[in-house]
C-alpha positions in Angstrom: 3.9 -16.6 -33.4 0.8 -17.8 -31.6 -0.1 -17.0 -28.0 0.4 -19.6 -25.3 -2.7 -20.0 -23.1 -2.5 -21.8 -19.8 -5.1 -22.5 -17.1 -4.2 -22.1 -13.4 -6.3 -24.2 -11.0 -6.1 -23.7 -7.3 -7.5 -26.4 -5.0 -6.9 -25.8 -1.3 -8.0 -27.5 1.9 -8.4 -25.2 4.8 -7.4 -27.0 8.0 -7.7 -25.2 11.3 -6.5 -26.8 14.6 -9.2 -26.9 17.3 -11.9 -26.4 14.7 -13.4 -29.6 13.3 -13.7 -30.2 9.6 -12.0 -28.7 6.6 -13.3 -26.5 3.9 -12.3 -27.0 0.3 -11.7 -23.9 -1.8 -11.4 -24.3 -5.6 -11.0 -21.6 -8.3 -9.4 -21.4 -11.7 -8.1 -18.8 -14.1 -7.1 -18.9 -17.8 -4.8 -16.4 -19.5 -1.6 -15.8 -21.4 1.6 -17.2 -20.0 3.4 -14.6 -17.9 0.3 -12.6 -17.3 -1.8 -15.2 -15.6 -3.4 -14.2 -12.3 -5.9 -16.0 -10.0 -8.9 -14.1 -8.7 -10.0 -15.6 -5.4 -12.7 -13.1 -4.8 -15.3 -15.8 -5.2 -13.7 -18.0 -2.5 -15.0 -17.2 0.9 -13.8 -18.9 4.2 -15.3 -17.9 7.5 -13.6 -18.9 10.8 -15.3 -18.4 14.1 -12.3 -17.4 16.2 -11.9 -14.3 18.4 -8.2 -14.1 17.7 -6.8 -11.6 15.2 -4.2 -12.8 12.7 -0.8 -11.4 13.3 0.9 -10.8 9.9 4.4 -10.7 11.6 4.0 -14.3 12.9 2.1 -15.7 9.9 3.8 -17.1 6.8 3.3 -18.0 3.1 5.6 -20.6 1.5 5.7 -21.8 -2.1 7.4 -25.1 -3.0 8.8 -25.1 -5.6 8.7 -21.3 -6.2 9.0 -21.6 -10.0 6.9 -24.0 -12.0 7.3 -25.0 -15.7 4.2 -24.2 -17.6 3.8 -27.7 -19.1 0.4 -28.5 -17.7 1.9 -31.2 -15.5 4.1 -29.5 -12.9 2.6 -28.4 -9.6 3.5 -26.2 -6.8 2.3 -26.3 -3.2 1.4 -23.0 -1.5 1.2 -23.2 2.3 -0.4 -20.3 4.2 0.0 -20.4 8.0 -2.0 -17.8 9.9 -1.0 -17.2 13.5 -2.4 -14.9 16.2 -0.4 -12.7 18.6 0.1 -15.7 20.9 1.8 -17.6 17.9 -1.2 -20.0 17.8 -2.3 -21.3 14.4 
């Protein structure tokens, strides 16, 4: 039985309220199904804010959380970072 190889591509637009513009982050990874990971070490985003992210107020959602590996299905990952004043 052959190995099933898939490519995972991440394209994300970074939108920050009160900071103009958006930064596009794109990266990809290829590997065997069920062992595929995406290394974002090459993607760097710098924000010029003095606030510190509060992990208890921040969130990560995935919709849908499970994706069929058919090369067509997609999932949206939303990361909302908030400071200690609950501001994005």
